C-alpha angles and dihedrals in degrees: 000000000000119000121196122190113190128135133199120243106232092204106056103009094241121141111249113229113251142157126293113203128184140165109252121209097177142035119181127191120196134175110194131154090354092303115119111203132184116191123185122185148154094247133028097222109025112012121189094192118035145133131206129200120194136181126200112168118219122183096226095051133076111250092249089056089056093057115082133192127202132168143172087273097055126065095209139022121277119216121217090007103131121090100172143000125201122189119187130166094281107011138062112195123191115193115198127209119252096263093048092045091054089053094044098040092230132080093200137031114201118192117190101216103181090112096048110111097206098040089134090072091059096079095052091045092050093047089054098042093051101035108134097005132117093245115122105235117195117183111185 
């Protein structure tokens, strides 16, 4: 079940930024060639709804610039896009900053992770992904 909450602004016709929620069945963590990646989606092979967070540290860039966010709603990765992350027992919520939300069309991505087999790995991956960054990380 994917739930999308976005409303149209009657005054100027622009889409108001809302929340995109979906039931995740997989969460994959990979660390290849010094790039740590977390992917969450509604299907392991052909997801219709997903997001990917990646981190590739470069000496000349701030840590937040090295963390990228991409979803099924965006054609390319957005750097320094994440404002906050909340992980609870059954939900992973990614809150984007205003600029990224305007590009993605959503302010928050909310993945219901109760069906994810390896959800225990998420906390460790999130701690590593956002270590030293300005992202507010809440682990409940």
